[in-house]
TIKE-358125 format. One record per atom (N, C-alpha, C): x, y, z; residue in three letters. Coordinates in steps of 0.2 Angstrom, whole numbers, plus 5000, padded with zeros to 4 digits. Example, Ala and Ser with C-alpha at 12.3 -4.5 7.8 and 13.67 -1.06 7.14 Angstrom:
2
506649725039ALA;506249785039ALA;506649845039ALA;506449895035SER;506849955036SER;506450005039SER;
//
This chain:
417
500449945000UNK;500050005000UNK;500450065000UNK;500250114996UNK;500650174996UNK;500650215002UNK;501250255003UNK;501350295009UNK;501650355007UNK;501650405011UNK;502050465010UNK;502650475016UNK;503250495014UNK;503750515018UNK;503750585018UNK;503750615024UNK;503650695024UNK;504250715029UNK;504650755026UNK;505250785030UNK;505150855032UNK;505250875038UNK;505150945041UNK;505850965044UNK;505951025045UNK;505451085045UNK;505551125039UNK;505051145035UNK;505151185029UNK;504751255029UNK;504951295025UNK;504551355024UNK;504351355017UNK;503751365015UNK;503451355008UNK;503551425005UNK;503851424999UNK;503951484995UNK;503851474988UNK;503451514984UNK;503351504977UNK;502651514975UNK;502451474970UNK;501751484967UNK;501451414966UNK;500851414967UNK;500451354966UNK;499851374962UNK;499651334957UNK;499051344953UNK;498551294955UNK;497951314956UNK;497451274959UNK;497051234953UNK;496951174955UNK;496551124950UNK;495851144950UNK;495551104945UNK;494751114945UNK;494451084951UNK;493851104953UNK;493551084959UNK;493251014959UNK;493450974963UNK;493150904964UNK;492450904966UNK;492250954970UNK;491550954973UNK;491050994968UNK;491351024963UNK;490951054958UNK;490851004952UNK;491450964950UNK;491450924945UNK;490950864946UNK;490950834952UNK;490550774953UNK;489750784951UNK;489450834954UNK;488750844952UNK;488650864944UNK;489150904942UNK;489150924934UNK;489150854930UNK;489650814932UNK;489650744929UNK;488950704929UNK;488650704935UNK;488050674936UNK;487550704931UNK;487550774931UNK;487050804927UNK;487050794919UNK;487650774917UNK;487750754910UNK;487250704908UNK;487050664913UNK;486550604911UNK;485850634908UNK;485750694909UNK;485150724907UNK;485150734899UNK;485750734896UNK;485850754889UNK;485950694885UNK;485750694879UNK;485850644873UNK;486350674868UNK;486550734870UNK;487050774865UNK;487750774868UNK;488250794864UNK;488950794866UNK;489050854872UNK;489350834877UNK;489550884882UNK;490250874883UNK;490650934883UNK;491350934884UNK;491550974890UNK;491850934895UNK;492050964901UNK;492850974901UNK;492951044904UNK;493651054904UNK;493851074912UNK;494451064914UNK;494751084920UNK;494451034926UNK;494250974924UNK;494150914929UNK;494850904932UNK;494850894939UNK;495450874942UNK;495550804941UNK;496250784941UNK;496450714941UNK;496450684948UNK;495850664950UNK;495850634957UNK;495450574957UNK;495450534962UNK;495150464962UNK;494350474961UNK;494050514965UNK;493350524965UNK;493050544958UNK;493450584954UNK;493250594947UNK;493250534943UNK;493850494944UNK;493850434940UNK;493350384942UNK;493150384948UNK;492550334950UNK;491950364947UNK;491750424947UNK;491150454944UNK;491150434937UNK;491650444933UNK;491750434926UNK;491550354925UNK;491850314929UNK;491750244928UNK;490950224930UNK;490650264934UNK;489950254936UNK;489550274929UNK;489750334926UNK;489350354920UNK;489450304915UNK;490050274914UNK;490150224909UNK;489750164910UNK;489650144916UNK;489250084918UNK;488550094917UNK;488350154916UNK;487650174915UNK;487550184907UNK;488050174903UNK;488050174896UNK;488350244893UNK;488550284897UNK;488850344894UNK;489450334890UNK;489550364884UNK;490250354880UNK;490650414882UNK;491250394885UNK;491750454887UNK;492350444883UNK;492550504881UNK;493150504877UNK;493650564880UNK;494250544880UNK;494750594883UNK;495150634877UNK;495150694877UNK;495550734872UNK;495950784876UNK;496550764877UNK;497050814881UNK;496750824888UNK;496550884889UNK;496250904896UNK;495550914895UNK;495250884890UNK;494450894889UNK;494150824889UNK;493650814893UNK;493250754892UNK;492550764889UNK;492450724884UNK;491850724880UNK;491350664882UNK;490750684883UNK;490250634886UNK;489650634881UNK;489450574879UNK;488850564875UNK;488450514878UNK;487750524878UNK;487350474881UNK;486750444876UNK;486950454870UNK;486350434865UNK;486150364865UNK;486550314868UNK;486350244868UNK;486250224875UNK;486250274880UNK;486250254887UNK;485550234889UNK;485450174892UNK;484850144894UNK;484850114901UNK;485450114904UNK;485450074910UNK;485250124916UNK;484950094921UNK;484750144927UNK;484950114933UNK;485550064933UNK;485750034939UNK;486450054941UNK;486550084947UNK;487150114949UNK;487350064955UNK;487950024954UNK;488049974958UNK;488449994964UNK;488449954969UNK;488849964976UNK;489549974974UNK;489849924970UNK;490549924969UNK;490849994966UNK;490350034963UNK;490650094961UNK;490450154966UNK;489850144969UNK;489650204973UNK;489950204980UNK;490250144982UNK;490450134989UNK;490950174992UNK;491450204987UNK;491950244989UNK;491850314989UNK;491250344987UNK;491150414987UNK;490350424988UNK;490250474992UNK;489550494993UNK;489150524987UNK;489550554983UNK;489250584977UNK;488950544972UNK;489050474973UNK;488750424969UNK;487950434969UNK;487650454974UNK;486950464975UNK;486650514970UNK;487150554968UNK;486950614963UNK;486650584956UNK;486750524955UNK;486450504948UNK;485750484949UNK;485550484955UNK;484850464956UNK;484350514953UNK;484450574954UNK;484050624952UNK;483950624944UNK;484550634940UNK;484550634933UNK;484250564930UNK;484350514933UNK;484050444930UNK;483350444931UNK;483050474937UNK;482350474938UNK;482050524933UNK;482350584932UNK;482150634927UNK;482050604920UNK;482550574918UNK;482650554911UNK;482250484910UNK;482250434914UNK;481950374913UNK;481350354917UNK;481250394923UNK;480750374927UNK;480850314932UNK;481450294932UNK;481650234937UNK;482350234938UNK;482550204943UNK;483250204945UNK;483350154951UNK;483950114951UNK;484150074956UNK;484850094958UNK;484950124964UNK;485550164965UNK;485750134972UNK;486450114973UNK;486650094979UNK;486750154984UNK;486550144990UNK;486750194996UNK;487450214995UNK;487650274996UNK;488350294995UNK;488850275001UNK;489450274999UNK;489950275004UNK;490350335005UNK;491050335005UNK;491450395006UNK;491850395012UNK;492050445015UNK;492450445021UNK;492050435027UNK;492350405032UNK;491950385039UNK;491950445043UNK;491650505041UNK;491650565045UNK;490950585047UNK;490450535046UNK;489750555048UNK;489250505045UNK;488650505047UNK;488150465044UNK;487850485037UNK;487850555036UNK;487650575029UNK;487050545027UNK;486450555030UNK;485850515028UNK;485650545021UNK;485350495017UNK;485050525010UNK;484350535011UNK;484050535017UNK;483350535018UNK;483050605015UNK;483450655016UNK;483250725013UNK;483150725006UNK;483650685002UNK;483650674995UNK;482950644993UNK;482850584997UNK;482250544995UNK;481650574997UNK;481550605002UNK;480950645004UNK;480750694999UNK;481250734997UNK;481150784992UNK;480950754985UNK;481350704983UNK;481150674977UNK;480450644977UNK;480250624983UNK;479550594983UNK;479050644982UNK;479150714983UNK;478750764982UNK;478650784974UNK;479150754971UNK;479150764963UNK;478750704960UNK;478550664964UNK;478150604962UNK;478550534962UNK;479050534965UNK;479450474966UNK;479250424971UNK;479150364970UNK;479050314975UNK;479650274975UNK;479850254982UNK;480450224983UNK;480450174989UNK;480850124988UNK;480950074994UNK;481750064994UNK;481950055000UNK;482650035001UNK;482749965003UNK;483049924998UNK;483049854999UNK;483849834998UNK;484049795004UNK;484749775004UNK;485249825002UNK;485249885004UNK;485749935003UNK;485649974996UNK;485049964993UNK;484949994986UNK;484250034987UNK;484350094984UNK;483650134983UNK;483350114977UNK;482750084977UNK;482350064971UNK;481850114970UNK;481950154965UNK;481450214964UNK;481150214958UNK;480550244957UNK;480250254951UNK;479750304951UNK;479550334945UNK;479150394945UNK;478650374940UNK;478050334942UNK;477550314937UNK;477350364932UNK;477250424934UNK;476950474929UNK;477450524927UNK;478150504928UNK;478650554927UNK;478750604933UNK;479250644933UNK;479350694938UNK;478850754937UNK;478550774942UNK;478050834942UNK;478250884946UNK;478350944944UNK;478551004948UNK;478151014955UNK;478551034960UNK;478251044966UNK;478551104970UNK;478251124976UNK;478651164980UNK;478951124986UNK;479651134986UNK;479951094991UNK;480351134996UNK;480351125002UNK;480751165007UNK;481151115011UNK;481851115010UNK;482251065013UNK;482251075021UNK;482151025025UNK;482151035032UNK;482751065035UNK;483351045032UNK;483951075034UNK;484351085027UNK;484851135028UNK;485351145022UNK;485751085020UNK;485651055014UNK;486050995012UNK;486351015005UNK;486951005005UNK;487251014998UNK;487050964993UNK;487150904995UNK;486950844990UNK;486250844988UNK;485750854993UNK;485050854992UNK;484850914987UNK;485150974988UNK;485051034984UNK;485251014977UNK;485850984976UNK;486150964969UNK;485650914966UNK;485450864969UNK;485050804967UNK;484450834964UNK;484150874968UNK;483450904966UNK;483450954961UNK;483950994961UNK;484051044955UNK;484151004949UNK;484550954948UNK;484650914942UNK;483950884940UNK;483650844945UNK;483050814944UNK;482450854941UNK;482450914944UNK;481850964942UNK;481950994935UNK;482550994932UNK;482651014926UNK;482250984920UNK;482050924921UNK;481650884916UNK;480950874919UNK;480850894925UNK;480150884928UNK;479650924924UNK;478950894924UNK;478450934921UNK;478250994925UNK;478251054922UNK;477951114926UNK;478551144930UNK;478351174935UNK;478751224939UNK;478951194946UNK;479551194948UNK;479851174954UNK;480151234958UNK;479951244964UNK;480251294969UNK;480651254974UNK;481251264975UNK;481651234980UNK;481851294985UNK;481751284991UNK;481951334996UNK;482351305002UNK;482651345005UNK;483151325010UNK;483751285007UNK;483951305001UNK;484451274997UNK;485151295000UNK;485651244999UNK;486351265000UNK;486551304994UNK;487051354996UNK;487251404991UNK;487951404990UNK;488251344991UNK;489051334990UNK;489151364983UNK;489751384982UNK;490051404975UNK;489951344970UNK;490051284972UNK;489951224968UNK;489251214966UNK;488751234970UNK;488051234967UNK;487951284962UNK;488251344963UNK;488151404958UNK;488451374952UNK;489051344952UNK;489351314946UNK;488951264942UNK;488651224946UNK;488151174943UNK;487551204940UNK;487251254943UNK;486751294940UNK;486951334934UNK;487551364934UNK;487751394928UNK;487851344922UNK;488151284924UNK;488151234919UNK;487551214916UNK;487051204920UNK;486351184918UNK;486051234914UNK;486051294916UNK;485851354912UNK;486151354905UNK;486751344904UNK;487051344898UNK;486851284894UNK;486651234897UNK;486451174894UNK;485751184891UNK;485351234893UNK;484751254891UNK;484151244896UNK;484351224902UNK;483851224908UNK;483651294910UNK;483051294913UNK;482751354915UNK;482751364922UNK;483251394925UNK;483351394932UNK;483451474934UNK;483151494939UNK;483251564942UNK;483351564949UNK;483851594952UNK;483851614959UNK;483351664961UNK;482851654965UNK;482351704966UNK;482451744973UNK;482751714978UNK;483051744984UNK;483751704985UNK;484051724991UNK;484751694992UNK;484751624992UNK;484251594995UNK;484151514996UNK;483551484992UNK;483251524987UNK;482751494984UNK;482851494976UNK;482651434973UNK;482751424966UNK;482151404963UNK;481951434957UNK;481351424953UNK;481651384947UNK;481351324945UNK;481551284940UNK;480951264936UNK;480951284929UNK;480451264925UNK;480651204920UNK;480351154920UNK;480551094917UNK;480651104909UNK;481151074906UNK;481251074899UNK;481151004896UNK;481051004889UNK;481050934886UNK;481750914883UNK;482150964881UNK;482750944878UNK;483250994880UNK;483950974880UNK;484451014882UNK;484951024876UNK;485451064877UNK;485951084872UNK;486551044873UNK;486951044867UNK;487651024867UNK;488051084870UNK;488551074874UNK;488951124877UNK;489651104878UNK;490051154879UNK;490751154881UNK;490851194888UNK;491051164893UNK;491051194900UNK;491651184903UNK;491951244907UNK;492551244911UNK;492251244918UNK;492451194922UNK;492351184929UNK;492751234933UNK;492451264938UNK;492751314943UNK;493351284946UNK;493751324949UNK;494351304953UNK;494151274960UNK;494551234963UNK;494451204969UNK;494551254975UNK;494051274979UNK;494151324984UNK;494451284990UNK;494351224991UNK;494651184997UNK;495351174996UNK;495551154990UNK;496251154989UNK;496651224990UNK;496351274987UNK;496651344988UNK;496651354996UNK;496151345000UNK;496151355007UNK;496651315010UNK;496751255008UNK;497251205011UNK;497951235010UNK;498151265004UNK;498851295003UNK;498951365006UNK;498351395007UNK;498451465011UNK;498551445018UNK;498251395021UNK;498451375028UNK;499151355028UNK;499351315023UNK;500051285023UNK;500551345024UNK;500451395020UNK;500851455020UNK;500851495027UNK;500251495030UNK;500251535036UNK;500551485042UNK;500551425041UNK;500851375046UNK;501551375046UNK;501851385040UNK;502651385039UNK;502951445038UNK;502651505040UNK;502951565039UNK;503151575032UNK;502751545027UNK;502851545020UNK;502651605016UNK;502851605010UNK;502651655006UNK;502451624999UNK;501751624998UNK;501451584992UNK;501051624988UNK;501051614982UNK;500651644977UNK;500151594975UNK;499551594976UNK;499051544974UNK;498651574968UNK;498751534962UNK;498451564956UNK;497851524954UNK;497451554950UNK;496851524947UNK;496251514951UNK;496151554956UNK;495651554961UNK;495351624962UNK;494651624962UNK;494351684963UNK;494351704971UNK;494651754973UNK;494651764980UNK;494051774984UNK;493551794980UNK;492851804983UNK;492551744986UNK;492651684983UNK;492351624985UNK;492651594991UNK;493251624993UNK;493551605000UNK;493651665004UNK;493151715004UNK;493251775008UNK;493251755016UNK;492851715018UNK;492751695025UNK;493451665027UNK;493751625024UNK;494451595025UNK;494951645025UNK;494951685020UNK;495451745020UNK;495451785026UNK;494851805028UNK;494751855034UNK;494951825040UNK;494851755041UNK;495151725047UNK;495851715047UNK;496151705041UNK;496951705041UNK;497251765042UNK;496851825040UNK;497151895042UNK;497051905049UNK;496551885052UNK;496451895060UNK;496951855064UNK;497251795061UNK;497751765065UNK;498451785063UNK;498551835059UNK;499151865058UNK;499451865051UNK;499151825046UNK;499451815039UNK;499351885036UNK;499751905031UNK;499751955027UNK;499451935020UNK;498951955018UNK;498651935012UNK;498451985007UNK;498651985001UNK;498452024995UNK;498051984990UNK;497552024987UNK;497151984982UNK;497152024975UNK;497151984970UNK;496952004963UNK;496351974960UNK;496251974954UNK;495651944951UNK;495651874952UNK;496151834950UNK;496151764951UNK;496851744954UNK;497051774959UNK;497651764963UNK;497651794970UNK;497951754974UNK;498051774981UNK;498751764983UNK;499051814986UNK;499751814989UNK;499751814996UNK;500051765000UNK;499951755007UNK;500651755010UNK;500851795015UNK;501451795019UNK;501251775026UNK;501551715028UNK;501351685035UNK;501751735040UNK;501451735046UNK;501751775052UNK;502151725057UNK;502651755060UNK;502951715065UNK;502551705071UNK;502151755072UNK;501651745078UNK;500951735075UNK;500651675077UNK;499951655075UNK;499551665081UNK;498951715080UNK;498551725085UNK;497951675086UNK;497751665092UNK;497251615093UNK;496551645090UNK;496051595089UNK;495451615087UNK;494951555088UNK;494251575089UNK;493751525089UNK;493351525083UNK;493251465081UNK;492951445074UNK;492351395075UNK;491851405071UNK;491351355070UNK;491251345063UNK;491151275061UNK;490951265054UNK;490251275053UNK;490151295046UNK;489451315045UNK;489351305037UNK;488751295035UNK;488551295028UNK;488851365025UNK;489051365018UNK;489251425015UNK;488751485016UNK;488951545017UNK;489651565017UNK;490051565024UNK;489851515028UNK;490251505034UNK;490851465033UNK;491251455038UNK;491851415038UNK;491751345036UNK;492051325030UNK;491951255028UNK;492151195032UNK;491751145033UNK;491951085037UNK;492551055034UNK;492651065027UNK;493251035023UNK;493851065025UNK;493851115028UNK;494551155030UNK;494651145038UNK;494151115041UNK;494251115049UNK;494851085051UNK;495051025048UNK;495650985051UNK;496251025049UNK;496351055043UNK;496951095042UNK;496951155046UNK;496451185048UNK;496451245052UNK;496651225059UNK;496451165061UNK;496651145068UNK;497351135069UNK;497751115063UNK;498451105064UNK;498751175065UNK;498451225061UNK;498751295061UNK;498651325069UNK;498051305072UNK;497951335078UNK;498351305084UNK;498651245082UNK;499051215087UNK;499751255088UNK;499851305083UNK;500451345083UNK;500251415086UNK;499551425088UNK;499351495090UNK;499651505097UNK;499651575098UNK;499951595105UNK;499551575111UNK;498951565110UNK;498451545116UNK;498051485114UNK;497551475118UNK;497051415117UNK;496551445112UNK;496351395107UNK;495851405103UNK;495251355103UNK;494751365100UNK;494151315100UNK;493851315093UNK;493751255091UNK;493351235085UNK;492751195086UNK;492151225084UNK;491551185085UNK;491351155078UNK;491251095078UNK;491051065071UNK;490351055071UNK;489951095066UNK;489251095066UNK;488951055060UNK;489451025056UNK;489150995050UNK;489150915051UNK;489750885052UNK;489750815053UNK;489950795060UNK;489650745063UNK;489650725070UNK;490350685071UNK;490650665066UNK;491250615067UNK;491850645064UNK;491950715064UNK;492450735060UNK;493050765064UNK;493250725069UNK;493850745073UNK;494350685073UNK;494250645068UNK;494650585069UNK;495450595068UNK;495550655065UNK;496250665064UNK;496650685071UNK;496150705076UNK;496450725083UNK;496950685086UNK;496750615086UNK;497150565089UNK;497850565086UNK;497850575079UNK;498550565076UNK;498950635077UNK;498550695077UNK;498950755079UNK;499250755086UNK;498850725091UNK;499050715098UNK;499650675098UNK;499750625094UNK;500350585094UNK;500950615092UNK;500850675088UNK;501350715086UNK;501550775091UNK;501150775096UNK;501350825101UNK;500850875102UNK;500250875098UNK;499750925099UNK;499350905106UNK;499050955109UNK;498650955115UNK;497950975113UNK;497550925110UNK;496850945108UNK;496450895112UNK;495950925115UNK;495450885119UNK;494750895115UNK;494350845115UNK;493650845112UNK;493150835117UNK;492650875117UNK;492050865121UNK;491450875116UNK;491050825115UNK;490550825110UNK;490750845103UNK;490450905101UNK;490650935094UNK;491150985095UNK;491450995101UNK;491951055102UNK;492651025103UNK;493151055100UNK;493851045101UNK;494151095104UNK;494551085109UNK;494951135113UNK;495651125111UNK;495951175108UNK;496651165105UNK;497151215109UNK;497651175113UNK;498151215116UNK;498651245111UNK;498851305112UNK;499351335107UNK;500051315109UNK;500551355105UNK;501251345106UNK;501551275106UNK;501251235101UNK;501551165100UNK;502051165095UNK;502551125097UNK;503051105092UNK;502851025090UNK;502751015084UNK;502550955082UNK;503150905081UNK;503050845083UNK;503650795082UNK;503450745077UNK;503950725073UNK;503850675067UNK;503650615070UNK;503150575066UNK;502950515069UNK;502650475063UNK;502550405064UNK;502150365059UNK;501450375060UNK;501050395055UNK;500350415055UNK;499850375051UNK;499250385052UNK;498750345048UNK;498150395046UNK;498050405040UNK;497550445037UNK;496850415038UNK;496350445040UNK;495750425042UNK;495150445037UNK;495250505033UNK;494850525028UNK;495250575024UNK;494850605019UNK;495150645014UNK;495550705017UNK;495150745021UNK;495450815024UNK;495850795030UNK;495750745033UNK;496250725039UNK;496850705036UNK;496950675030UNK;497550655027UNK;497950715026UNK;497650765023UNK;498050825021UNK;498250865028UNK;497850865033UNK;498050895039UNK;498750865042UNK;498750795041UNK;499350765043UNK;500050785040UNK;499950795033UNK;500450825029UNK;500650895032UNK;500150935033UNK;500351005036UNK;500750995042UNK;500450955047UNK;500850945053UNK;501550925052UNK;501650875047UNK;502250845046UNK;502750885043UNK;502550935039UNK;503050985036UNK;503351035041UNK;502951035047UNK;503251085052UNK;503551035058UNK;503650975057UNK;503950935062UNK;504650915060UNK;505150915065UNK;505850905063UNK;505950825062UNK;506250805057UNK;506350735055UNK;505850705050UNK;505750645050UNK;505350605045UNK;504750585048UNK;504150605045UNK;503550575046UNK;503350525041UNK;502950475042UNK;502650425037UNK;501950425038UNK;501550445032UNK;500850445032UNK;500550385028UNK;500250335032UNK;499950285029UNK;499250295026UNK;498950245022UNK;498250255019UNK;498150315015UNK;498650335011UNK;498550395007UNK;498050395001UNK;497750335001UNK;497150324995UNK;496650374997UNK;496550395003UNK;496050445005UNK;496250515002UNK;496950535002UNK;497150595000UNK;497050594992UNK;497150544989UNK;497150544981UNK;496450544979UNK;495950544983UNK;495250554981UNK;495150624980UNK;495450674983UNK;495250744982UNK;495850794981UNK;496450774980UNK;497050824979UNK;497450794973UNK;497450844968UNK;497850824962UNK;498550844963UNK;499050794962UNK;499750804962UNK;499950844968UNK;499750824974UNK;499850864980UNK;500550864982UNK;500950804982UNK;501650804983UNK;502050844978UNK;501850844972UNK;502250884967UNK;502150954968UNK;501550974969UNK;501451044970UNK;501751074976UNK;501751034982UNK;502151054988UNK;502851054987UNK;503151004984UNK;503850994983UNK;504151054979UNK;503751074974UNK;503951134970UNK;504051194974UNK;503651204980UNK;503751264984UNK;504151254990UNK;504551204990UNK;505051194996UNK;504851135001UNK;504351095000UNK;504251045004UNK;504650985002UNK;504750935007UNK;505150875005UNK;504650815006UNK;504350795001UNK;503850735002UNK;503950684996UNK;503950624999UNK;504150564994UNK;503550514995UNK;503350494989UNK;502850434989UNK;503250374988UNK;503050324993UNK;503350254992UNK;502850204992UNK;503050144990UNK;502650084990UNK;502750044996UNK;
//
C-alpha cells in the first residue's frame, strides 16, 4: 500500500496553481445524464473520485472520450438505470445519479453511498424531496429502488435542513420535471452555483429568486455544450493554511478570492498578510499566530472541509483556541493522530479545545479520511525529522498532484510503495 514520507521543518515559498473543483465536477458529471448530446468538460481534476464517477457513468451506458484536458460525454445509447455498490461505495456523490436517472427514465436502482467515515450522511432528505416530485421508493438490501410512474412533476419543496447533496440532486431532477419546481432552504455553495450555471448553459430554465430559493421550469430537451469547471476552493484554502503554518510566502493562482472570503478573513485575523487580485491570492505567514474560535457552517460560513487543516494551524497559535464542528458528527478523527505528534487537543461532543504553542514531532501516522490525510501532511512539514503517512488512498480521492505541488514550493515529500 502506498505511503508518504514527509520531512520537516520547511518554509513554503513560490506559486501553486489550483486544480478544478472535485465538489463541483461530481454533480456536473451526474447532470450530463440528462443529455443525449455531446457535452465537453474542461478543468476536471485528476483525482480518484472523478475517475470513480466517470466509471459509474460508463456503467450506465455513457460514452466517454478523453481529448487532452477535455472529456467528451455522449449518452445517445444510454439505457441502464442501475448504479452498483461496487462503484458507489467509495464516494457519497454516487447518489447524485439518482435524480437525473429518475428525470430521464422514470426509474432507478442506486446503491446507498459510501465515502469517508466522518458521519452518517443520511440520504433521507434526498428521498423525501424526490417523493414530492412523484417518486415512489423502497430501500432493499442497501439499494434505493425508485420509480416515477407518471414521470417527475414539479412541486414546492422546502428542505428541512441545508444539504448540499440534496440541493444538487433536486436541482438536476427538476430540470426535466413537468411544470414548475420551487426549492427553498437550498445550499448555496459556489459548487452549486457552478452546477446551476452549467445547467443553464445546457438549456435548463433555472432562476435564483432569493438567496436560498430556486425556481426551475422543466424542459424537454437540452443543448450540446462545452463547459469549464470552477477551481477548487478547498484545495486553495488548504495551501493558504499551509503558507500561514510555515511562515511561508505563496502565490495561489487560478482561484477567485471572493469564494473563499470567510477563510481569507480568518487567516488575516490570526496574523497572515494577504493580498488579492482577480484570480490570485498572495499570502505571507506570520511568526506569531493568534488564537481564534471557529465553528463550521454551511456556505458562506467556515467549511467543514477545512476544519482539520485549520486545527493544525491553531496548534501553533499563541493561546488556546476552540473549533465547533456543526456539519458532521464524526469529523475529529484526525485528533488522535495529531496528539501523537505532540498536539494537545481535547474533544467534548462537537467541540475541540486546542492548546497553542505546540512543536509537532515526526511520527508514523494513519489517514482516516480525505481532509484528515492532508492535515497530517501539514503537521508533518512543520515537524523535525521524517513522518510516514499511511492509507493515502484517502488523499488521492480529492487532491491532484499534492506532493508535486508542495515539493515545487519547498516541501520534502516522497511517495513510496
